N, C-alpha and C positions, 0 to 999 in steps of 0.2 A: 693253184699251187702259188705261190707268194716269191715275187723275185727278193733276192738281196740285196739291202740298199748298195749304191756304189759309193766305198767309200773314198777314192781319189781325189775328190775334192775338198775333204775335209780341213784343208787348211782355209779355203773359200768360208766354208760352213761357219769355221771359228772367228775369223775375222768380222762377219757379219752379227754373229753373237755376241762378239765383245768388243763392238765397235765404238760405244759410251764410252767404255774404260782406256781404249787403244787412245782414242780422241782426248779425253779427259788426261791422261798421262803425257800425252804429246803435247798438251799444250801448257799443262803447270812444269813439265820441266824444261819448257823452252822458258817460261818467265823468272826460271831461276828457283824455282818451291822442289828441287832435287838435294839429294844430301853433299853435292860439289860445290854449294854458294854459290855459283854462276849466275849471270844475268843475262836473258835474251840472247840463247847461244841456242844454235839450231842443233838438233841429235838424232840420236836413234832410241824408239822405246825395243828395250829386250825382254820379250817374254817366254819363258819356257813351262811348258804343260808337263816337264817329268812330275813337280810334286805338286799336283792338285789339292786343295784343301777345300774338304767338303765344310757346308756351315748352312746355316738354314736357309741362303736364299741362292744355295746350291755351290758348284764349283768357283772356285777364283785358284787365280795363278800369280806365279811369281811375275812381277813387272818392272822395270826397271829403264829408268832413262838416262842415257850417256852422252854428255855433252861431246860435240865436234872434239872440241881441243883434247878430250880423252879416249875419242873414238879411236884411232890407229893404235893405241897402246892395247886398249881393250880388245880388238879382232884380232890382233897378231896373238896376247896369250889365249884367247879363248880357242882361234884353231889353229893352233900349235898345239894344243890338247891332245894327246893320242888317241883319246875316243870321239873326238868330235869331227862331222865330216859334214861343209857345207856344199849343199846342192847346186852342181855349174860351177865350183869353187876356181877356175883359173881365173888368174886375175880380178875377183871378187870383189879384195878388199879395197882396190883402186875403185871399182864403181859403186859402192856403196859410199865412200867419202866423197865422192863425185854428187851423188845425191843428195847426201847430207849439207853439203854446201850450197847446194840450187834449191832446194823444196822451198814452197812456201807455206811457213809453220801456220798460217789462217786459215789454209786449204787443204795443205797434205801433210803426211807422215810418212816416216818412214818406218819398218816394222822389222826385226830380228827375230824370228820365231825356234825354236830351239823345242825336238821331241826325241827324245831319246838320245842317239848322238847324232843326230841331223839336225844343221840350220837351214831356214828357207830367209829369203829377202823380202822382201815387200816395198814396192813404192808406191805407196796409197794416194792417189790424186784426185780430186773433186770429191772430197767428203763430204756427206750429208748424213748426218750433220755433222759442222765443220769442227776441227778440236778447242775453239771459245764456246762453241754452243755444246759440244759435249760437255765441258768444265761448269757453263752455270746450268745444263743440266743434272750432274751429280751434285752441283753446291746446294740446286734449291732440294734436290731429293735426301740430301743429307739435312739439312734446316728443315724440311716433313718430318724428316723419323726419327730425328734426333735436336728436338726442340731446347732442352738445357742444355745440352753443349754450344749451341747458338747461341744463346741467352748469355752463357758465362764467357764465350770470347768476345761477345758484345759487351759485356759489363767491363771485361779486364781493359779493352780499349778506353773506357771512360774514368778511369781509378787514376 
């Protein structure tokens, strides 16, 4: 008889499986590659598993970097929604903001993971690969699998 797999650690498995994407988004967000136009500002990665997109490479999830300057308002609005429940929610906003204020962007990341109507907070420390290494790996993979777009962007730099 085969035992059913333990699904209680699905969040840890999710983080391990998606660490490259989490680190990439943390670093590009910190560098200011987000839609807010900030530059080198700490923040949190917000990832939702509610509506995955299935593609040739598997599942992908909506992921956003929310800079610290926008995070308090974001958390207040997100957690005020009647259908969102933060796990261990008591005084969590202050704890999340404190973590964002103090984490080291070169080796750590702050992740808010949404699944259905619950949100969990993760302070990821001593990441290997580090967020800058994740960024480099994703960029090199992108260049390997999309050489035309890499050449076009290089050509635009010189025009």
